[in-house]
DRENRO-975442 format. One record per residue (C-alpha): residue number from 1; x, y, z. Coordinates in pm, 1 decimal, padded with zeros to 6 digits, m for minus. Layout:
+-----+----------+----------+----------+
:   i :        u :        v :        w :
+-----+----------+----------+----------+
: NUM :        X :        Y :        Z :
...
+-----+----------+----------+----------+
END
This chain:
+-----+----------+----------+----------+
:   i :        u :        v :        w :
+-----+----------+----------+----------+
:   1 :  01213.2 :  00105.4 :  00443.3 :
:   2 :  01269.6 :  00073.2 :  00817.7 :
:   3 :  01578.6 : m00100.8 :  00945.8 :
:   4 :  01513.1 : m00429.8 :  01121.5 :
:   5 :  01687.9 : m00634.2 :  01387.0 :
:   6 :  01679.5 : m01013.0 :  01433.9 :
:   7 :  01509.9 : m01150.8 :  01745.2 :
:   8 :  01438.9 : m01485.1 :  01905.5 :
:   9 :  01099.3 : m01509.5 :  02070.9 :
:  10 :  01040.5 : m01752.2 :  02357.2 :
:  11 :  00684.4 : m01856.9 :  02439.6 :
:  12 :  00607.2 : m01961.7 :  02796.7 :
:  13 :  00306.4 : m02092.3 :  02983.8 :
:  14 :  00195.3 : m02184.3 :  03333.5 :
:  15 : m00045.3 : m02477.1 :  03333.7 :
:  16 : m00162.2 : m02475.0 :  03695.1 :
:  17 : m00215.3 : m02214.5 :  03962.5 :
:  18 :  00047.7 : m02310.4 :  04214.1 :
:  19 :  00186.6 : m02134.6 :  04518.7 :
:  20 :  00433.0 : m01870.8 :  04402.6 :
:  21 :  00776.7 : m01832.7 :  04562.3 :
:  22 :  00789.9 : m01573.6 :  04837.9 :
:  23 :  00837.9 : m01224.3 :  04693.2 :
:  24 :  00915.7 : m00971.0 :  04967.8 :
:  25 :  00743.2 : m00636.2 :  04951.2 :
:  26 :  00986.8 : m00370.8 :  04824.1 :
:  27 :  01024.8 : m00037.4 :  05002.3 :
:  28 :  00800.3 :  00260.0 :  04936.3 :
:  29 :  00427.8 :  00322.6 :  04919.1 :
:  30 :  00284.0 :  00084.6 :  04661.5 :
:  31 : m00054.5 :  00075.7 :  04493.6 :
:  32 : m00175.2 : m00149.0 :  04213.1 :
:  33 : m00468.4 : m00006.8 :  04017.8 :
:  34 : m00650.7 : m00110.1 :  03705.6 :
:  35 : m00653.2 :  00154.6 :  03431.8 :
:  36 : m01003.1 :  00086.2 :  03301.6 :
:  37 : m01035.9 :  00185.3 :  02935.1 :
:  38 : m00752.0 :  00439.2 :  02964.3 :
:  39 : m00715.5 :  00728.7 :  02721.5 :
:  40 : m00492.8 :  00637.7 :  02430.5 :
:  41 : m00241.4 :  00910.4 :  02514.7 :
:  42 : m00197.1 :  00774.6 :  02868.4 :
:  43 : m00157.0 :  00419.0 :  02744.3 :
:  44 :  00103.2 :  00534.7 :  02491.6 :
:  45 :  00290.5 :  00714.4 :  02768.7 :
:  46 :  00306.7 :  00397.5 :  02980.3 :
:  47 :  00387.6 :  00176.5 :  02684.2 :
:  48 :  00678.3 :  00389.6 :  02569.0 :
:  49 :  00805.4 :  00464.4 :  02919.9 :
:  50 :  00835.7 :  00091.2 :  02986.6 :
:  51 :  00894.0 : m00041.8 :  02637.1 :
:  52 :  01123.7 :  00196.6 :  02451.5 :
:  53 :  01443.7 :  00056.5 :  02608.4 :
:  54 :  01343.5 : m00286.5 :  02471.8 :
:  55 :  01223.3 : m00178.2 :  02126.8 :
:  56 :  00854.3 : m00245.2 :  02187.9 :
:  57 :  00703.6 : m00149.7 :  01853.8 :
:  58 :  00365.8 : m00312.5 :  01788.8 :
:  59 :  00145.0 : m00068.4 :  01977.2 :
:  60 :  00360.7 :  00228.9 :  01880.8 :
:  61 :  00288.7 :  00159.4 :  01515.7 :
:  62 : m00088.6 :  00123.4 :  01562.8 :
:  63 : m00331.6 :  00401.8 :  01487.6 :
:  64 : m00522.2 :  00554.5 :  01777.7 :
:  65 : m00839.1 :  00384.6 :  01655.4 :
:  66 : m00680.3 :  00039.5 :  01641.0 :
:  67 : m00521.9 :  00082.0 :  01981.5 :
:  68 : m00839.7 :  00215.6 :  02141.5 :
:  69 : m01034.7 : m00088.2 :  02021.4 :
:  70 : m00795.7 : m00318.1 :  02206.2 :
:  71 : m00742.6 : m00131.6 :  02531.5 :
:  72 : m01111.8 : m00050.3 :  02576.3 :
:  73 : m01217.3 : m00414.7 :  02548.2 :
:  74 : m01388.9 : m00540.1 :  02863.2 :
:  75 : m01158.1 : m00841.0 :  02884.0 :
:  76 : m00832.2 : m00652.4 :  02839.9 :
:  77 : m00699.0 : m00563.7 :  03185.2 :
:  78 : m00434.6 : m00291.8 :  03218.5 :
:  79 : m00267.5 : m00244.0 :  03555.7 :
:  80 : m00030.9 :  00023.5 :  03678.1 :
:  81 :  00198.8 : m00020.0 :  03975.4 :
:  82 :  00235.8 :  00314.5 :  04149.8 :
:  83 :  00547.8 :  00360.2 :  04359.5 :
:  84 :  00546.6 :  00658.7 :  04592.1 :
:  85 :  00268.5 :  00808.0 :  04382.8 :
:  86 :  00419.5 :  00775.5 :  04034.4 :
:  87 :  00383.9 :  00505.1 :  03766.6 :
:  88 :  00656.9 :  00250.0 :  03826.6 :
:  89 :  00526.3 : m00054.1 :  03640.7 :
:  90 :  00281.5 : m00152.2 :  03370.6 :
:  91 :  00111.8 : m00480.6 :  03281.7 :
:  92 : m00154.1 : m00580.9 :  03032.6 :
:  93 : m00354.6 : m00903.2 :  03059.8 :
:  94 : m00547.8 : m01012.7 :  02752.2 :
:  95 : m00827.9 : m01240.5 :  02871.2 :
:  96 : m01030.5 : m01237.0 :  02549.6 :
:  97 : m00961.4 : m01605.1 :  02505.0 :
:  98 : m01188.0 : m01750.3 :  02775.0 :
:  99 : m00948.6 : m02017.7 :  02901.9 :
: 100 : m00598.9 : m01892.4 :  02819.3 :
: 101 : m00532.5 : m01538.8 :  02944.3 :
: 102 : m00205.9 : m01390.3 :  02827.7 :
: 103 :  00023.1 : m01144.9 :  03001.0 :
: 104 :  00069.4 : m00936.5 :  02688.7 :
: 105 :  00304.0 : m00675.5 :  02831.1 :
: 106 :  00489.4 : m00644.1 :  03159.4 :
: 107 :  00768.1 : m00417.1 :  03275.0 :
: 108 :  00904.0 : m00149.2 :  03504.4 :
: 109 :  00995.5 :  00212.8 :  03452.8 :
: 110 :  01374.7 :  00246.1 :  03407.9 :
: 111 :  01396.3 :  00435.6 :  03737.6 :
: 112 :  01274.3 :  00131.8 :  03932.7 :
: 113 :  01468.0 : m00150.9 :  03768.4 :
: 114 :  01711.8 : m00332.7 :  03994.9 :
: 115 :  01540.0 : m00227.9 :  04317.2 :
: 116 :  01338.6 : m00542.8 :  04390.6 :
: 117 :  01009.4 : m00441.5 :  04232.5 :
: 118 :  01010.3 : m00675.0 :  03932.2 :
: 119 :  00962.4 : m01008.9 :  04106.4 :
: 120 :  00705.6 : m00861.8 :  04344.9 :
: 121 :  00504.4 : m00695.5 :  04067.8 :
: 122 :  00514.9 : m01004.0 :  03845.6 :
: 123 :  00382.7 : m01225.6 :  04123.7 :
: 124 :  00083.8 : m00991.2 :  04158.9 :
: 125 :  00024.5 : m00990.6 :  03782.6 :
: 126 :  00036.2 : m01371.0 :  03764.0 :
: 127 : m00230.1 : m01391.0 :  04033.9 :
: 128 : m00437.6 : m01135.2 :  03846.1 :
: 129 : m00403.4 : m01327.3 :  03518.9 :
: 130 : m00542.7 : m01643.9 :  03674.3 :
: 131 : m00826.5 : m01445.2 :  03828.1 :
: 132 : m00909.5 : m01252.6 :  03509.7 :
: 133 : m00923.0 : m01578.3 :  03317.5 :
: 134 : m01176.1 : m01718.2 :  03564.6 :
: 135 : m01422.5 : m01431.4 :  03514.4 :
: 136 : m01735.3 : m01508.1 :  03311.6 :
: 137 : m01751.3 : m01344.0 :  02971.6 :
: 138 : m02057.8 : m01138.9 :  03064.3 :
: 139 : m02168.9 : m00933.5 :  03364.8 :
: 140 : m01840.7 : m00960.9 :  03557.2 :
: 141 : m01857.6 : m00587.1 :  03625.2 :
: 142 : m02206.0 : m00615.7 :  03771.2 :
: 143 : m02235.6 : m00377.4 :  04069.8 :
: 144 : m02279.1 : m00673.8 :  04303.2 :
: 145 : m01948.6 : m00820.0 :  04195.1 :
: 146 : m01605.4 : m00713.1 :  04305.9 :
: 147 : m01504.5 : m00434.7 :  04067.8 :
: 148 : m01142.6 : m00466.2 :  03952.9 :
: 149 : m01087.8 : m00118.4 :  03820.5 :
: 150 : m01189.6 :  00093.8 :  04116.4 :
: 151 : m00982.9 : m00044.9 :  04401.8 :
: 152 : m00670.8 :  00135.9 :  04514.0 :
: 153 : m00437.5 :  00035.7 :  04794.3 :
: 154 : m00293.9 :  00373.8 :  04901.8 :
: 155 : m00105.6 :  00237.3 :  05201.0 :
: 156 :  00079.5 : m00019.1 :  04994.5 :
: 157 :  00054.0 : m00389.7 :  04927.9 :
: 158 :  00132.0 : m00596.8 :  05231.8 :
: 159 :  00410.6 : m00851.8 :  05231.0 :
: 160 :  00286.5 : m01200.0 :  05154.4 :
: 161 : m00060.2 : m01084.6 :  05050.7 :
: 162 : m00199.2 : m01183.0 :  04713.5 :
: 163 : m00312.2 : m00939.1 :  04447.0 :
: 164 : m00662.9 : m01075.3 :  04484.8 :
: 165 : m00672.3 : m00977.0 :  04851.8 :
: 166 : m00499.2 : m00641.7 :  04825.8 :
: 167 : m00483.2 : m00467.2 :  04491.9 :
: 168 : m00823.8 : m00570.7 :  04364.4 :
: 169 : m01147.1 : m00735.0 :  04458.6 :
: 170 : m01196.7 : m00871.5 :  04114.1 :
: 171 : m01435.9 : m01151.8 :  04177.5 :
: 172 : m01668.7 : m01184.1 :  04475.9 :
: 173 : m01788.6 : m01542.0 :  04451.1 :
: 174 : m02048.9 : m01500.0 :  04723.8 :
: 175 : m02225.9 : m01223.4 :  04534.3 :
: 176 : m02166.2 : m01348.2 :  04183.0 :
: 177 : m02471.5 : m01325.0 :  03963.8 :
: 178 : m02539.1 : m01646.4 :  03773.2 :
: 179 : m02458.3 : m01580.1 :  03411.4 :
: 180 : m02502.1 : m01786.5 :  03104.3 :
: 181 : m02164.6 : m01761.6 :  02933.5 :
: 182 : m02177.1 : m01704.2 :  02563.2 :
: 183 : m01951.2 : m01933.4 :  02366.6 :
: 184 : m01925.2 : m01704.5 :  02069.4 :
: 185 : m01609.7 : m01717.3 :  01864.7 :
: 186 : m01331.3 : m01518.2 :  02025.8 :
: 187 : m01133.4 : m01268.7 :  01821.2 :
: 188 : m00835.8 : m01241.4 :  02053.8 :
: 189 : m00602.6 : m01439.4 :  01833.5 :
: 190 : m00638.7 : m01185.6 :  01551.8 :
: 191 : m00431.8 : m00946.5 :  01759.7 :
: 192 : m00150.9 : m01188.4 :  01835.9 :
: 193 :  00131.0 : m00957.9 :  01739.8 :
: 194 :  00286.0 : m00998.0 :  02085.9 :
: 195 :  00498.4 : m00690.6 :  02028.0 :
: 196 :  00717.1 : m00847.8 :  01764.1 :
: 197 :  00495.6 : m00979.8 :  01493.9 :
: 198 :  00483.6 : m00776.8 :  01180.7 :
: 199 :  00450.3 : m00931.6 :  00835.3 :
: 200 :  00806.4 : m01064.0 :  00845.8 :
: 201 :  00820.0 : m01174.9 :  01211.1 :
: 202 :  00734.6 : m01501.3 :  01383.6 :
: 203 :  00369.7 : m01556.8 :  01470.3 :
: 204 :  00253.6 : m01698.5 :  01799.9 :
: 205 :  00210.8 : m02075.5 :  01783.3 :
: 206 : m00143.5 : m02210.3 :  01778.7 :
: 207 : m00315.4 : m02258.7 :  02112.6 :
: 208 : m00303.9 : m02614.2 :  02243.4 :
: 209 : m00642.3 : m02662.3 :  02405.2 :
: 210 : m00676.4 : m02890.7 :  02701.5 :
: 211 : m00940.8 : m03161.5 :  02694.0 :
: 212 : m01159.3 : m02972.4 :  02941.7 :
: 213 : m01127.1 : m02628.3 :  02782.1 :
: 214 : m01501.2 : m02620.1 :  02724.6 :
: 215 : m01552.2 : m02576.0 :  03099.6 :
: 216 : m01522.5 : m02248.4 :  03285.0 :
: 217 : m01203.7 : m02100.1 :  03426.2 :
: 218 : m00850.0 : m02042.4 :  03305.5 :
: 219 : m00662.1 : m02358.9 :  03208.5 :
: 220 : m00323.0 : m02193.2 :  03164.8 :
: 221 : m00169.9 : m01849.6 :  03137.5 :
: 222 :  00084.7 : m01745.0 :  02880.5 :
: 223 :  00341.8 : m01481.0 :  02807.0 :
: 224 :  00633.3 : m01434.9 :  02575.3 :
: 225 :  00969.7 : m01267.1 :  02578.8 :
: 226 :  01240.8 : m01202.2 :  02324.7 :
: 227 :  01613.0 : m01137.1 :  02304.6 :
: 228 :  01554.5 : m00760.0 :  02310.6 :
: 229 :  01393.4 : m00773.6 :  02654.5 :
: 230 :  01576.1 : m00730.8 :  02984.7 :
: 231 :  01841.4 : m01004.6 :  03012.5 :
: 232 :  01690.8 : m01129.2 :  03339.2 :
: 233 :  01334.0 : m01153.8 :  03203.3 :
: 234 :  01336.2 : m01516.1 :  03087.8 :
: 235 :  01496.5 : m01651.4 :  03404.2 :
: 236 :  01253.6 : m01454.0 :  03622.2 :
: 237 :  00954.4 : m01598.6 :  03438.0 :
: 238 :  01090.7 : m01949.0 :  03481.4 :
: 239 :  01163.1 : m01897.6 :  03850.6 :
: 240 :  00801.4 : m01798.3 :  03905.1 :
: 241 :  00668.4 : m02110.9 :  03739.3 :
: 242 :  00654.6 : m02059.2 :  03362.0 :
: 243 :  00783.7 : m02325.1 :  03123.1 :
: 244 :  00899.5 : m02279.6 :  02763.9 :
: 245 :  00674.5 : m02442.6 :  02504.8 :
: 246 :  00804.6 : m02288.4 :  02180.8 :
: 247 :  01072.7 : m02062.9 :  02037.4 :
: 248 :  01082.8 : m01879.9 :  01704.5 :
: 249 :  01311.4 : m01643.6 :  01517.0 :
: 250 :  01223.2 : m01334.4 :  01317.4 :
: 251 :  01289.1 : m00964.7 :  01268.9 :
: 252 :  01137.5 : m00645.3 :  01407.3 :
: 253 :  01164.8 : m00283.5 :  01293.5 :
: 254 :  01381.3 : m00052.6 :  01500.1 :
: 255 :  01231.9 :  00242.0 :  01683.6 :
: 256 :  01484.4 :  00488.1 :  01541.5 :
: 257 :  01239.9 :  00601.4 :  01271.8 :
: 258 :  00979.3 :  00689.6 :  01534.5 :
: 259 :  00981.9 :  01022.7 :  01720.2 :
: 260 :  01205.0 :  00982.0 :  02029.0 :
: 261 :  01022.9 :  00953.3 :  02358.4 :
: 262 :  01118.8 :  01171.0 :  02652.9 :
: 263 :  00948.3 :  01072.7 :  02982.6 :
+-----+----------+----------+----------+
END
């Protein structure tokens, strides 16, 4: 039986799209690109590069088939921050719930921690999460629409520019094709492991729906962190506008029984 370690999980949300604090552009050539339906081996590389120091386990323990089903979903958005041509950051936005997108994973490669990239990258990801949540559930990759996965910014993201204006053109409202949005039952909550939930770990609290959740657009965005994450993670999330709405305790298996990862 795998050894476990106790954790406290903090659940945070942002309930309105407000102006983010100024996040200066760090040095280097930066590009933010969506990895659209990435190969499982590449996703695992990013996940372990970013997550191994913090004992990220949920996706490591999934089969290739289970993982592929999630990361190939049209409303799961995976972004890679390239710094001087190499992967320096990774974020995953789960927008399968039509009104409450979740920043499922976020982090930097160990080589780039402490160099000013975290706050800048997170501000871009927050903007992306609000935008992804506003996309209709069908036809948002229509050729007439802005296409989020094919836009690269090789000269770097400009200081003070939003992710919507620089890293992606995710949603061109002028060319948007009218779409009747299906209101079919969403299965996103079935995969609410949030990197710590196994059978003996705390589950994410139920979604509190706003009164107008039946209308289009994101109503809030969410993320979670735990005591195994970087010690500055929680304070950074709060500085950029997230508020705590729940906290739970549990246990997670340690990665020591899994083959060590060497980047």
